[in-house]
PQR file of N, CA, C, O and H, with PARSE charges and radii, in Angstrom:
ATOM      1  N   MET A   1       0.688  -0.936   0.354 -0.4000 1.5000
ATOM      2  CA  MET A   1      -0.015   0.275   0.215 -0.0000 2.0000
ATOM      3  C   MET A   1       0.957   1.046  -0.001  0.5500 1.7000
ATOM      4  O   MET A   1       2.075   0.946   0.504 -0.5500 1.4000
ATOM      5  N   PRO A   2       0.381   2.320  -1.194 -0.5600 1.5000
ATOM      6  CA  PRO A   2       1.657   3.175  -0.890  0.2800 2.0000
ATOM      7  C   PRO A   2       1.454   4.496   0.531  0.5500 1.7000
ATOM      8  O   PRO A   2       0.418   4.713   1.158 -0.5500 1.4000
ATOM      9  N   ALA A   3       2.124   4.840   0.617 -0.4000 1.5000
ATOM     10  CA  ALA A   3       2.368   5.558   2.091 -0.0000 2.0000
ATOM     11  C   ALA A   3       1.085   6.756   1.730  0.5500 1.7000
ATOM     12  O   ALA A   3       0.204   7.013   2.550 -0.5500 1.4000
ATOM     13  H   ALA A   3       2.966   4.664   0.107  0.4000 1.0000
ATOM     14  N   SER A   4       1.160   7.319   0.553 -0.4000 1.5000
ATOM     15  CA  SER A   4       0.302   8.166   0.751 -0.0000 2.0000
ATOM     16  C   SER A   4      -1.356   8.245   0.583  0.5500 1.7000
ATOM     17  O   SER A   4      -2.059   9.199   0.251 -0.5500 1.4000
ATOM     18  H   SER A   4       1.876   7.110  -0.113  0.4000 1.0000
ATOM     19  N   SER A   5      -1.673   7.025   0.902 -0.4000 1.5000
ATOM     20  CA  SER A   5      -3.120   7.025   1.098 -0.0000 2.0000
ATOM     21  C   SER A   5      -3.070   6.539   1.991  0.5500 1.7000
ATOM     22  O   SER A   5      -4.027   5.809   2.249 -0.5500 1.4000
ATOM     23  H   SER A   5      -1.102   6.250   1.172  0.4000 1.0000
ATOM     24  N   ILE A   6      -1.860   6.640   3.082 -0.4000 1.5000
ATOM     25  CA  ILE A   6      -2.752   5.862   5.059 -0.0000 2.0000
ATOM     26  C   ILE A   6      -3.490   7.122   5.567  0.5500 1.7000
ATOM     27  O   ILE A   6      -4.427   7.149   6.365 -0.5500 1.4000
ATOM     28  H   ILE A   6      -1.082   7.233   2.872  0.4000 1.0000
ATOM     29  N   PRO A   7      -2.876   8.179   4.938 -0.5600 1.5000
ATOM     30  CA  PRO A   7      -3.642   8.968   5.951  0.2800 2.0000
ATOM     31  C   PRO A   7      -5.361   9.752   5.976  0.5500 1.7000
ATOM     32  O   PRO A   7      -5.985  10.484   6.746 -0.5500 1.4000
ATOM     33  N   GLU A   8      -5.645   8.976   4.440 -0.4000 1.5000
ATOM     34  CA  GLU A   8      -6.846   9.152   4.331 -0.0000 2.0000
ATOM     35  C   GLU A   8      -7.683   8.077   4.729  0.5500 1.7000
ATOM     36  O   GLU A   8      -8.908   8.185   4.789 -0.5500 1.4000
ATOM     37  H   GLU A   8      -5.138   8.382   3.815  0.4000 1.0000
ATOM     38  N   GLU A   9      -6.699   6.459   5.156 -0.4000 1.5000
ATOM     39  CA  GLU A   9      -7.528   5.958   6.298 -0.0000 2.0000
ATOM     40  C   GLU A   9      -8.598   6.317   7.503  0.5500 1.7000
ATOM     41  O   GLU A   9      -8.743   7.525   7.692 -0.5500 1.4000
ATOM     42  H   GLU A   9      -5.704   6.371   5.107  0.4000 1.0000
ATOM     43  N   PRO A  10      -9.116   5.721   8.069 -0.5600 1.5000
ATOM     44  CA  PRO A  10     -10.103   5.382   9.133  0.2800 2.0000
ATOM     45  C   PRO A  10      -8.316   5.752  10.309  0.5500 1.7000
ATOM     46  O   PRO A  10      -7.184   5.642   9.836 -0.5500 1.4000
ATOM     47  N   ILE A  11      -8.602   6.139  11.694 -0.4000 1.5000
ATOM     48  CA  ILE A  11      -7.617   6.094  12.160 -0.0000 2.0000
ATOM     49  C   ILE A  11      -7.375   4.385  12.925  0.5500 1.7000
ATOM     50  O   ILE A  11      -6.563   4.384  13.851 -0.5500 1.4000
ATOM     51  H   ILE A  11      -9.521   6.229  12.078  0.4000 1.0000
ATOM     52  N   ASP A  12      -7.751   3.590  12.725 -0.4000 1.5000
ATOM     53  CA  ASP A  12      -7.682   2.301  13.416 -0.0000 2.0000
ATOM     54  C   ASP A  12      -6.935   1.879  12.436  0.5500 1.7000
ATOM     55  O   ASP A  12      -5.809   1.493  12.751 -0.5500 1.4000
ATOM     56  H   ASP A  12      -8.410   3.591  11.973  0.4000 1.0000
ATOM     57  N   LEU A  13      -7.291   1.833  11.137 -0.4000 1.5000
ATOM     58  CA  LEU A  13      -6.531   0.973   9.629 -0.0000 2.0000
ATOM     59  C   LEU A  13      -5.175   1.790   9.935  0.5500 1.7000
ATOM     60  O   LEU A  13      -4.167   1.084   9.955 -0.5500 1.4000
ATOM     61  H   LEU A  13      -8.206   2.147  10.881  0.4000 1.0000
ATOM     62  N   GLN A  14      -4.992   3.161  10.176 -0.4000 1.5000
ATOM     63  CA  GLN A  14      -3.693   3.423  10.102 -0.0000 2.0000
ATOM     64  C   GLN A  14      -3.289   2.770  10.976  0.5500 1.7000
ATOM     65  O   GLN A  14      -2.822   1.721  10.532 -0.5500 1.4000
ATOM     66  H   GLN A  14      -5.811   3.735  10.160  0.4000 1.0000
ATOM     67  N   PHE A  15      -3.205   2.871  12.328 -0.4000 1.5000
ATOM     68  CA  PHE A  15      -2.685   2.247  13.672 -0.0000 2.0000
ATOM     69  C   PHE A  15      -2.503   0.668  13.096  0.5500 1.7000
ATOM     70  O   PHE A  15      -1.684   0.126  13.838 -0.5500 1.4000
ATOM     71  H   PHE A  15      -3.584   3.723  12.688  0.4000 1.0000
ATOM     72  N   SER A  16      -2.948  -0.252  12.078 -0.4000 1.5000
ATOM     73  CA  SER A  16      -2.836  -0.986  11.944 -0.0000 2.0000
ATOM     74  C   SER A  16      -1.804  -1.303  11.243  0.5500 1.7000
ATOM     75  O   SER A  16      -0.944  -2.070  11.674 -0.5500 1.4000
ATOM     76  H   SER A  16      -3.613   0.188  11.475  0.4000 1.0000
ATOM     77  N   ASP A  17      -1.753  -0.715   9.989 -0.4000 1.5000
ATOM     78  CA  ASP A  17      -0.884  -0.374   8.921 -0.0000 2.0000
ATOM     79  C   ASP A  17       0.028  -0.546   9.673  0.5500 1.7000
ATOM     80  O   ASP A  17       0.421  -1.687   9.919 -0.5500 1.4000
ATOM     81  H   ASP A  17      -2.452  -0.091   9.639  0.4000 1.0000
ATOM     82  N   VAL A  18       0.722   0.808  10.351 -0.4000 1.5000
ATOM     83  CA  VAL A  18       1.736   1.317  10.882 -0.0000 2.0000
ATOM     84  C   VAL A  18       1.715  -0.042  12.023  0.5500 1.7000
ATOM     85  O   VAL A  18       1.019   0.791  12.603 -0.5500 1.4000
ATOM     86  H   VAL A  18       0.403   1.734  10.151  0.4000 1.0000
ATOM     87  N   LEU A  19       1.752  -0.720  12.507 -0.4000 1.5000
ATOM     88  CA  LEU A  19       1.363  -1.489  13.719 -0.0000 2.0000
ATOM     89  C   LEU A  19       2.913  -2.951  12.641  0.5500 1.7000
ATOM     90  O   LEU A  19       4.082  -3.228  12.908 -0.5500 1.4000
ATOM     91  H   LEU A  19       2.317  -1.397  12.036  0.4000 1.0000
ATOM     92  N   ARG A  20       2.372  -3.213  12.005 -0.4000 1.5000
ATOM     93  CA  ARG A  20       2.245  -4.072  11.349 -0.0000 2.0000
ATOM     94  C   ARG A  20       3.707  -4.315  10.689  0.5500 1.7000
ATOM     95  O   ARG A  20       4.257  -5.412  10.594 -0.5500 1.4000
ATOM     96  H   ARG A  20       1.422  -2.987  11.787  0.4000 1.0000
ATOM     97  N   GLU A  21       4.183  -3.166  10.285 -0.4000 1.5000
ATOM     98  CA  GLU A  21       5.444  -3.087  10.025 -0.0000 2.0000
ATOM     99  C   GLU A  21       6.527  -2.539  11.138  0.5500 1.7000
ATOM    100  O   GLU A  21       7.624  -2.147  10.739 -0.5500 1.4000
ATOM    101  H   GLU A  21       3.736  -2.275  10.361  0.4000 1.0000
ATOM    102  N   VAL A  22       6.264  -2.522  12.269 -0.4000 1.5000
ATOM    103  CA  VAL A  22       7.371  -2.576  13.566 -0.0000 2.0000
ATOM    104  C   VAL A  22       7.826  -3.683  14.185  0.5500 1.7000
ATOM    105  O   VAL A  22       7.044  -4.269  14.933 -0.5500 1.4000
ATOM    106  H   VAL A  22       5.373  -2.840  12.593  0.4000 1.0000
ATOM    107  N   ARG A  23       9.132  -4.182  14.010 -0.4000 1.5000
ATOM    108  CA  ARG A  23       9.741  -4.885  14.707 -0.0000 2.0000
ATOM    109  C   ARG A  23       9.508  -5.115  16.051  0.5500 1.7000
ATOM    110  O   ARG A  23       9.822  -4.066  16.615 -0.5500 1.4000
ATOM    111  H   ARG A  23       9.768  -3.706  13.402  0.4000 1.0000
ATOM    112  N   TRP A  24       9.227  -5.707  16.653 -0.4000 1.5000
ATOM    113  CA  TRP A  24       9.088  -6.283  18.111 -0.0000 2.0000
ATOM    114  C   TRP A  24       9.545  -6.449  18.827  0.5500 1.7000
ATOM    115  O   TRP A  24       9.487  -7.656  18.593 -0.5500 1.4000
ATOM    116  H   TRP A  24       8.971  -6.558  16.195  0.4000 1.0000
ATOM    117  N   PRO A  25      10.444  -6.386  20.282 -0.5600 1.5000
ATOM    118  CA  PRO A  25       9.470  -5.372  21.008  0.2800 2.0000
ATOM    119  C   PRO A  25      10.532  -4.215  20.582  0.5500 1.7000
ATOM    120  O   PRO A  25      11.762  -4.235  20.618 -0.5500 1.4000
ATOM    121  N   ALA A  26       9.548  -3.111  20.128 -0.4000 1.5000
ATOM    122  CA  ALA A  26       9.676  -1.454  20.466 -0.0000 2.0000
ATOM    123  C   ALA A  26       9.373  -0.563  20.916  0.5500 1.7000
ATOM    124  O   ALA A  26       8.185  -0.548  21.238 -0.5500 1.4000
ATOM    125  H   ALA A  26       8.549  -3.094  20.099  0.4000 1.0000
ATOM    126  N   ASN A  27      10.075   0.520  21.178 -0.4000 1.5000
ATOM    127  CA  ASN A  27       9.964   1.705  22.378 -0.0000 2.0000
ATOM    128  C   ASN A  27       9.103   3.276  21.768  0.5500 1.7000
ATOM    129  O   ASN A  27       9.293   3.606  20.598 -0.5500 1.4000
ATOM    130  H   ASN A  27      11.040   0.508  20.916  0.4000 1.0000
ATOM    131  N   LYS A  28       8.653   3.699  22.216 -0.4000 1.5000
ATOM    132  CA  LYS A  28       7.833   4.621  21.766 -0.0000 2.0000
ATOM    133  C   LYS A  28       8.372   5.424  20.564  0.5500 1.7000
ATOM    134  O   LYS A  28       7.693   5.738  19.587 -0.5500 1.4000
ATOM    135  H   LYS A  28       8.499   3.431  23.167  0.4000 1.0000
ATOM    136  N   ASP A  29       9.771   5.741  20.765 -0.4000 1.5000
ATOM    137  CA  ASP A  29      10.251   6.410  19.334 -0.0000 2.0000
ATOM    138  C   ASP A  29      10.403   5.688  18.326  0.5500 1.7000
ATOM    139  O   ASP A  29      10.693   6.184  17.237 -0.5500 1.4000
ATOM    140  H   ASP A  29      10.324   5.486  21.558  0.4000 1.0000
ATOM    141  N   GLU A  30      10.214   4.224  18.522 -0.4000 1.5000
ATOM    142  CA  GLU A  30      10.269   3.990  17.126 -0.0000 2.0000
ATOM    143  C   GLU A  30       9.074   3.087  16.802  0.5500 1.7000
ATOM    144  O   GLU A  30       9.186   2.277  15.882 -0.5500 1.4000
ATOM    145  H   GLU A  30       9.978   3.820  19.406  0.4000 1.0000
ATOM    146  N   LEU A  31       8.085   3.167  17.411 -0.4000 1.5000
ATOM    147  CA  LEU A  31       6.953   3.282  17.069 -0.0000 2.0000
ATOM    148  C   LEU A  31       6.574   4.630  16.180  0.5500 1.7000
ATOM    149  O   LEU A  31       5.892   4.362  15.190 -0.5500 1.4000
ATOM    150  H   LEU A  31       7.994   3.825  18.159  0.4000 1.0000
ATOM    151  N   VAL A  32       6.860   5.883  16.339 -0.4000 1.5000
ATOM    152  CA  VAL A  32       6.321   7.277  16.397 -0.0000 2.0000
ATOM    153  C   VAL A  32       7.390   7.302  15.075  0.5500 1.7000
ATOM    154  O   VAL A  32       6.753   7.776  14.135 -0.5500 1.4000
ATOM    155  H   VAL A  32       7.413   6.101  17.143  0.4000 1.0000
ATOM    156  N   ASP A  33       8.592   7.016  14.703 -0.4000 1.5000
ATOM    157  CA  ASP A  33       9.665   6.832  13.284 -0.0000 2.0000
ATOM    158  C   ASP A  33       8.877   5.947  12.518  0.5500 1.7000
ATOM    159  O   ASP A  33       8.972   6.234  11.325 -0.5500 1.4000
ATOM    160  H   ASP A  33       9.110   6.631  15.467  0.4000 1.0000
ATOM    161  N   ALA A  34       8.084   4.919  12.747 -0.4000 1.5000
ATOM    162  CA  ALA A  34       7.330   4.197  12.040 -0.0000 2.0000
ATOM    163  C   ALA A  34       6.578   4.824  11.554  0.5500 1.7000
ATOM    164  O   ALA A  34       6.685   5.161  10.375 -0.5500 1.4000
ATOM    165  H   ALA A  34       8.007   4.686  13.716  0.4000 1.0000
ATOM    166  N   ALA A  35       5.395   5.237  12.463 -0.4000 1.5000
ATOM    167  CA  ALA A  35       4.342   5.963  11.509 -0.0000 2.0000
ATOM    168  C   ALA A  35       4.663   7.508  10.614  0.5500 1.7000
ATOM    169  O   ALA A  35       4.003   7.959   9.678 -0.5500 1.4000
ATOM    170  H   ALA A  35       5.308   4.963  13.420  0.4000 1.0000
ATOM    171  N   ARG A  36       5.797   8.057  11.211 -0.4000 1.5000
ATOM    172  CA  ARG A  36       6.274   8.955  10.492 -0.0000 2.0000
ATOM    173  C   ARG A  36       6.594   8.582   9.384  0.5500 1.7000
ATOM    174  O   ARG A  36       6.199   9.440   8.595 -0.5500 1.4000
ATOM    175  H   ARG A  36       6.333   7.691  11.972  0.4000 1.0000
ATOM    176  N   THR A  37       7.383   7.311   8.556 -0.4000 1.5000
ATOM    177  CA  THR A  37       7.914   7.020   7.815 -0.0000 2.0000
ATOM    178  C   THR A  37       6.784   6.268   7.139  0.5500 1.7000
ATOM    179  O   THR A  37       6.982   6.136   5.932 -0.5500 1.4000
ATOM    180  H   THR A  37       7.704   6.613   9.196  0.4000 1.0000
ATOM    181  N   ALA A  38       5.605   5.716   7.604 -0.4000 1.5000
ATOM    182  CA  ALA A  38       4.449   5.134   6.998 -0.0000 2.0000
ATOM    183  C   ALA A  38       3.518   6.632   5.989  0.5500 1.7000
ATOM    184  O   ALA A  38       2.921   6.608   4.913 -0.5500 1.4000
ATOM    185  H   ALA A  38       5.444   5.824   8.585  0.4000 1.0000
ATOM    186  N   GLY A  39       3.729   7.510   6.751 -0.4000 1.5000
ATOM    187  CA  GLY A  39       2.947   8.155   6.098 -0.0000 2.0000
ATOM    188  C   GLY A  39       1.720   8.658   6.844  0.5500 1.7000
ATOM    189  O   GLY A  39       0.695   8.914   6.213 -0.5500 1.4000
ATOM    190  H   GLY A  39       4.214   7.529   7.625  0.4000 1.0000
ATOM    191  N   ALA A  40       1.787   8.812   8.190 -0.4000 1.5000
ATOM    192  CA  ALA A  40       0.433   8.676   9.405 -0.0000 2.0000
ATOM    193  C   ALA A  40       0.059  10.005   9.248  0.5500 1.7000
ATOM    194  O   ALA A  40       0.685  10.941   8.751 -0.5500 1.4000
ATOM    195  H   ALA A  40       2.620   8.604   8.703  0.4000 1.0000
ATOM    196  N   SER A  41      -1.374   9.943   9.886 -0.4000 1.5000
ATOM    197  CA  SER A  41      -1.548  11.220   9.893 -0.0000 2.0000
ATOM    198  C   SER A  41      -1.263  11.984  11.231  0.5500 1.7000
ATOM    199  O   SER A  41      -0.947  11.268  12.181 -0.5500 1.4000
ATOM    200  H   SER A  41      -1.882   9.183  10.290  0.4000 1.0000
ATOM    201  N   ASN A  42      -1.319  13.105  11.405 -0.4000 1.5000
ATOM    202  CA  ASN A  42      -0.450  13.907  12.440 -0.0000 2.0000
ATOM    203  C   ASN A  42      -1.317  13.485  13.929  0.5500 1.7000
ATOM    204  O   ASN A  42      -0.750  13.439  15.020 -0.5500 1.4000
ATOM    205  H   ASN A  42      -1.577  13.686  10.633  0.4000 1.0000
ATOM    206  N   GLU A  43      -3.209  13.114  13.666 -0.4000 1.5000
ATOM    207  CA  GLU A  43      -3.030  12.338  14.381 -0.0000 2.0000
ATOM    208  C   GLU A  43      -2.862  11.371  15.456  0.5500 1.7000
ATOM    209  O   GLU A  43      -3.009  11.236  16.670 -0.5500 1.4000
ATOM    210  H   GLU A  43      -3.670  13.152  12.779  0.4000 1.0000
ATOM    211  N   VAL A  44      -2.343  10.544  14.017 -0.4000 1.5000
ATOM    212  CA  VAL A  44      -1.676   9.617  14.471 -0.0000 2.0000
ATOM    213  C   VAL A  44      -0.393   9.433  15.567  0.5500 1.7000
ATOM    214  O   VAL A  44      -0.090   8.872  16.620 -0.5500 1.4000
ATOM    215  H   VAL A  44      -2.224  10.654  13.030  0.4000 1.0000
ATOM    216  N   LEU A  45       0.156  10.386  14.450 -0.4000 1.5000
ATOM    217  CA  LEU A  45       1.738  10.547  15.129 -0.0000 2.0000
ATOM    218  C   LEU A  45       1.517  11.017  16.648  0.5500 1.7000
ATOM    219  O   LEU A  45       2.020  10.438  17.610 -0.5500 1.4000
ATOM    220  H   LEU A  45      -0.090  10.842  13.594  0.4000 1.0000
ATOM    221  N   GLY A  46       0.877  11.898  16.708 -0.4000 1.5000
ATOM    222  CA  GLY A  46       0.283  12.507  18.063 -0.0000 2.0000
ATOM    223  C   GLY A  46      -0.011  11.523  19.179  0.5500 1.7000
ATOM    224  O   GLY A  46       0.333  11.540  20.361 -0.5500 1.4000
ATOM    225  H   GLY A  46       0.468  12.368  15.926  0.4000 1.0000
ATOM    226  N   ILE A  47      -0.832  10.554  18.396 -0.4000 1.5000
ATOM    227  CA  ILE A  47      -1.012   9.340  20.095 -0.0000 2.0000
ATOM    228  C   ILE A  47      -0.269   8.895  20.413  0.5500 1.7000
ATOM    229  O   ILE A  47       0.015   8.810  21.608 -0.5500 1.4000
ATOM    230  H   ILE A  47      -1.111  10.540  17.436  0.4000 1.0000
ATOM    231  N   LEU A  48       0.814   8.084  18.865 -0.4000 1.5000
ATOM    232  CA  LEU A  48       1.937   7.205  19.370 -0.0000 2.0000
ATOM    233  C   LEU A  48       3.029   8.641  20.371  0.5500 1.7000
ATOM    234  O   LEU A  48       3.435   8.466  21.520 -0.5500 1.4000
ATOM    235  H   LEU A  48       0.583   8.153  17.894  0.4000 1.0000
ATOM    236  N   ASP A  49       3.272   9.903  19.564 -0.4000 1.5000
ATOM    237  CA  ASP A  49       4.370  10.740  20.833 -0.0000 2.0000
ATOM    238  C   ASP A  49       3.735  10.810  22.134  0.5500 1.7000
ATOM    239  O   ASP A  49       4.549  11.012  23.035 -0.5500 1.4000
ATOM    240  H   ASP A  49       2.942  10.045  18.631  0.4000 1.0000
ATOM    241  N   GLY A  50       2.165  10.671  22.618 -0.4000 1.5000
ATOM    242  CA  GLY A  50       2.366  10.668  23.941 -0.0000 2.0000
ATOM    243  C   GLY A  50       1.771   9.479  24.632  0.5500 1.7000
ATOM    244  O   GLY A  50       0.738   9.546  25.298 -0.5500 1.4000
ATOM    245  H   GLY A  50       1.504  10.506  21.886  0.4000 1.0000
ATOM    246  N   MET A  51       2.436   8.439  24.452 -0.4000 1.5000
ATOM    247  CA  MET A  51       2.177   7.182  25.239 -0.0000 2.0000
ATOM    248  C   MET A  51       3.513   7.063  25.919  0.5500 1.7000
ATOM    249  O   MET A  51       4.482   7.713  25.528 -0.5500 1.4000
ATOM    250  H   MET A  51       3.276   8.384  23.911  0.4000 1.0000
ATOM    251  N   PRO A  52       3.557   6.377  26.762 -0.5600 1.5000
ATOM    252  CA  PRO A  52       4.793   6.518  28.022  0.2800 2.0000
ATOM    253  C   PRO A  52       5.613   5.594  27.544  0.5500 1.7000
ATOM    254  O   PRO A  52       5.582   4.605  26.811 -0.5500 1.4000
ATOM    255  N   GLU A  53       6.727   6.522  28.495 -0.4000 1.5000
ATOM    256  CA  GLU A  53       8.131   6.057  27.062 -0.0000 2.0000
ATOM    257  C   GLU A  53       8.458   4.177  28.051  0.5500 1.7000
ATOM    258  O   GLU A  53       8.615   3.980  29.256 -0.5500 1.4000
ATOM    259  H   GLU A  53       6.752   7.326  29.090  0.4000 1.0000
ATOM    260  N   GLN A  54       8.447   3.365  27.117 -0.4000 1.5000
ATOM    261  CA  GLN A  54       8.686   2.182  27.477 -0.0000 2.0000
ATOM    262  C   GLN A  54       9.410   1.465  26.438  0.5500 1.7000
ATOM    263  O   GLN A  54      10.271   1.969  25.717 -0.5500 1.4000
ATOM    264  H   GLN A  54       8.320   3.525  26.138  0.4000 1.0000
ATOM    265  N   ASP A  55       8.889  -0.099  26.394 -0.4000 1.5000
ATOM    266  CA  ASP A  55       9.298  -1.151  25.334 -0.0000 2.0000
ATOM    267  C   ASP A  55       8.156  -1.340  25.640  0.5500 1.7000
ATOM    268  O   ASP A  55       7.624  -1.250  26.746 -0.5500 1.4000
ATOM    269  H   ASP A  55       8.189  -0.508  26.980  0.4000 1.0000
ATOM    270  N   TYR A  56       7.595  -1.704  24.323 -0.4000 1.5000
ATOM    271  CA  TYR A  56       5.958  -2.865  23.893 -0.0000 2.0000
ATOM    272  C   TYR A  56       6.593  -4.281  23.677  0.5500 1.7000
ATOM    273  O   TYR A  56       7.794  -4.405  23.438 -0.5500 1.4000
ATOM    274  H   TYR A  56       8.027  -1.778  23.425  0.4000 1.0000
ATOM    275  N   PRO A  57       5.887  -5.155  23.755 -0.5600 1.5000
ATOM    276  CA  PRO A  57       6.349  -6.630  23.351  0.2800 2.0000
ATOM    277  C   PRO A  57       6.179  -7.071  21.919  0.5500 1.7000
ATOM    278  O   PRO A  57       6.778  -7.775  21.106 -0.5500 1.4000
ATOM    279  N   ASN A  58       4.837  -6.165  21.998 -0.4000 1.5000
ATOM    280  CA  ASN A  58       4.295  -6.795  21.019 -0.0000 2.0000
ATOM    281  C   ASN A  58       3.097  -5.379  20.721  0.5500 1.7000
ATOM    282  O   ASN A  58       3.033  -4.365  21.415 -0.5500 1.4000
ATOM    283  H   ASN A  58       4.350  -5.593  22.659  0.4000 1.0000
ATOM    284  N   VAL A  59       2.145  -5.732  19.368 -0.4000 1.5000
ATOM    285  CA  VAL A  59       0.960  -5.414  18.405 -0.0000 2.0000
ATOM    286  C   VAL A  59      -0.096  -4.978  20.278  0.5500 1.7000
ATOM    287  O   VAL A  59      -0.400  -3.962  20.904 -0.5500 1.4000
ATOM    288  H   VAL A  59       2.197  -6.556  18.804  0.4000 1.0000
ATOM    289  N   ASP A  60      -0.228  -6.090  20.395 -0.4000 1.5000
ATOM    290  CA  ASP A  60      -1.965  -6.245  21.824 -0.0000 2.0000
ATOM    291  C   ASP A  60      -1.119  -4.701  22.475  0.5500 1.7000
ATOM    292  O   ASP A  60      -1.350  -3.504  22.305 -0.5500 1.4000
ATOM    293  H   ASP A  60       0.018  -6.915  19.886  0.4000 1.0000
ATOM    294  N   SER A  61      -0.218  -5.352  23.155 -0.4000 1.5000
ATOM    295  CA  SER A  61       0.661  -4.461  24.256 -0.0000 2.0000
ATOM    296  C   SER A  61       0.132  -2.667  23.538  0.5500 1.7000
ATOM    297  O   SER A  61      -0.381  -1.855  24.307 -0.5500 1.4000
ATOM    298  H   SER A  61      -0.031  -6.325  23.293  0.4000 1.0000
ATOM    299  N   VAL A  62       0.261  -2.473  22.710 -0.4000 1.5000
ATOM    300  CA  VAL A  62       0.038  -0.774  22.177 -0.0000 2.0000
ATOM    301  C   VAL A  62      -0.840  -0.440  22.023  0.5500 1.7000
ATOM    302  O   VAL A  62      -1.200   0.703  22.305 -0.5500 1.4000
ATOM    303  H   VAL A  62       0.678  -3.133  22.085  0.4000 1.0000
ATOM    304  N   THR A  63      -2.076  -1.982  21.116 -0.4000 1.5000
ATOM    305  CA  THR A  63      -3.257  -1.361  21.135 -0.0000 2.0000
ATOM    306  C   THR A  63      -4.100  -1.127  22.243  0.5500 1.7000
ATOM    307  O   THR A  63      -4.779  -0.110  22.388 -0.5500 1.4000
ATOM    308  H   THR A  63      -1.783  -2.911  20.887  0.4000 1.0000
ATOM    309  N   GLN A  64      -4.018  -2.628  23.466 -0.4000 1.5000
ATOM    310  CA  GLN A  64      -4.555  -1.986  23.932 -0.0000 2.0000
ATOM    311  C   GLN A  64      -4.279  -0.479  24.909  0.5500 1.7000
ATOM    312  O   GLN A  64      -5.053   0.386  25.318 -0.5500 1.4000
ATOM    313  H   GLN A  64      -3.466  -3.454  23.348  0.4000 1.0000
ATOM    314  N   LEU A  65      -3.225  -0.617  24.995 -0.4000 1.5000
ATOM    315  CA  LEU A  65      -3.155   0.739  26.087 -0.0000 2.0000
ATOM    316  C   LEU A  65      -3.742   1.840  25.303  0.5500 1.7000
ATOM    317  O   LEU A  65      -4.545   2.505  25.957 -0.5500 1.4000
ATOM    318  H   LEU A  65      -2.596  -1.320  24.663  0.4000 1.0000
ATOM    319  N   ILE A  66      -3.504   2.352  23.656 -0.4000 1.5000
ATOM    320  CA  ILE A  66      -4.211   3.041  22.932 -0.0000 2.0000
ATOM    321  C   ILE A  66      -5.666   3.002  22.771  0.5500 1.7000
ATOM    322  O   ILE A  66      -6.276   4.027  22.465 -0.5500 1.4000
ATOM    323  H   ILE A  66      -2.852   1.812  23.125  0.4000 1.0000
ATOM    324  N   GLY A  67      -6.514   1.406  23.037 -0.4000 1.5000
ATOM    325  CA  GLY A  67      -7.945   1.588  23.029 -0.0000 2.0000
ATOM    326  C   GLY A  67      -8.051   2.234  24.368  0.5500 1.7000
ATOM    327  O   GLY A  67      -8.397   3.413  24.288 -0.5500 1.4000
ATOM    328  H   GLY A  67      -6.018   0.574  23.286  0.4000 1.0000
ATOM    329  N   SER A  68      -7.814   1.710  25.795 -0.4000 1.5000
ATOM    330  CA  SER A  68      -7.835   2.505  26.644 -0.0000 2.0000
ATOM    331  C   SER A  68      -7.895   3.657  27.046  0.5500 1.7000
ATOM    332  O   SER A  68      -8.731   4.171  27.790 -0.5500 1.4000
ATOM    333  H   SER A  68      -7.533   0.752  25.860  0.4000 1.0000
ATOM    334  N   ASN A  69      -6.866   4.161  26.487 -0.4000 1.5000
ATOM    335  CA  ASN A  69      -6.908   5.675  26.488 -0.0000 2.0000
ATOM    336  C   ASN A  69      -7.794   6.246  25.173  0.5500 1.7000
ATOM    337  O   ASN A  69      -6.915   6.911  24.626 -0.5500 1.4000
ATOM    338  H   ASN A  69      -6.186   3.744  25.884  0.4000 1.0000
ATOM    339  N   TYR A  70      -8.673   6.358  24.551 -0.4000 1.5000
ATOM    340  CA  TYR A  70      -8.734   6.878  23.516 -0.0000 2.0000
ATOM    341  C   TYR A  70     -10.037   6.235  22.774  0.5500 1.7000
ATOM    342  O   TYR A  70     -10.525   6.550  21.688 -0.5500 1.4000
ATOM    343  H   TYR A  70      -9.387   5.818  24.996  0.4000 1.0000
ATOM    344  N   GLY A  71     -10.416   5.307  23.635 -0.4000 1.5000
ATOM    345  CA  GLY A  71     -12.147   5.060  23.213 -0.0000 2.0000
ATOM    346  C   GLY A  71     -11.653   3.730  22.191  0.5500 1.7000
ATOM    347  O   GLY A  71     -10.672   3.431  21.509 -0.5500 1.4000
ATOM    348  H   GLY A  71     -10.020   5.051  24.517  0.4000 1.0000
ATOM    349  N   PRO A  72     -12.984   3.152  22.549 -0.5600 1.5000
ATOM    350  CA  PRO A  72     -13.550   2.193  20.966  0.2800 2.0000
ATOM    351  C   PRO A  72     -13.281   2.702  19.690  0.5500 1.7000
ATOM    352  O   PRO A  72     -13.573   3.854  19.370 -0.5500 1.4000
ATOM    353  N   GLY A  73     -12.648   1.764  18.824 -0.4000 1.5000
ATOM    354  CA  GLY A  73     -12.483   1.533  17.327 -0.0000 2.0000
ATOM    355  C   GLY A  73     -11.170   2.422  17.575  0.5500 1.7000
ATOM    356  O   GLY A  73     -10.824   3.254  16.736 -0.5500 1.4000
ATOM    357  H   GLY A  73     -12.410   0.828  19.083  0.4000 1.0000
ATOM    358  N   ILE A  74     -10.572   2.247  18.566 -0.4000 1.5000
ATOM    359  CA  ILE A  74      -8.949   3.585  18.062 -0.0000 2.0000
ATOM    360  C   ILE A  74      -7.982   2.456  18.807  0.5500 1.7000
ATOM    361  O   ILE A  74      -7.650   2.337  19.986 -0.5500 1.4000
ATOM    362  H   ILE A  74     -10.852   1.571  19.248  0.4000 1.0000
ATOM    363  N   GLY A  75      -7.709   1.776  17.768 -0.4000 1.5000
ATOM    364  CA  GLY A  75      -6.730  -0.125  18.237 -0.0000 2.0000
ATOM    365  C   GLY A  75      -7.154  -0.903  18.611  0.5500 1.7000
ATOM    366  O   GLY A  75      -6.587  -1.544  19.496 -0.5500 1.4000
ATOM    367  H   GLY A  75      -7.978   1.872  16.809  0.4000 1.0000
ATOM    368  N   ALA A  76      -8.413  -1.263  18.117 -0.4000 1.5000
ATOM    369  CA  ALA A  76      -9.289  -2.421  18.518 -0.0000 2.0000
ATOM    370  C   ALA A  76      -9.093  -3.419  17.467  0.5500 1.7000
ATOM    371  O   ALA A  76      -9.689  -4.495  17.519 -0.5500 1.4000
ATOM    372  H   ALA A  76      -8.873  -0.742  17.398  0.4000 1.0000
TER
END
């Protein structure tokens, strides 16, 4: 999928596209860098940048945190 189409996707699909490309475990900075490289929207970049500084073992650890902080439909 071309990176240029990512910002037009619903936010949950943007997260899915970005997190699928991450090498796990990953820290917050690696997640933000992956999103920036993928061309994710500023909203996605802001959400990832607002996450706690820590190592995340897998996709589920990120999506659960995002979903609990930002509500249903995001990171689900």
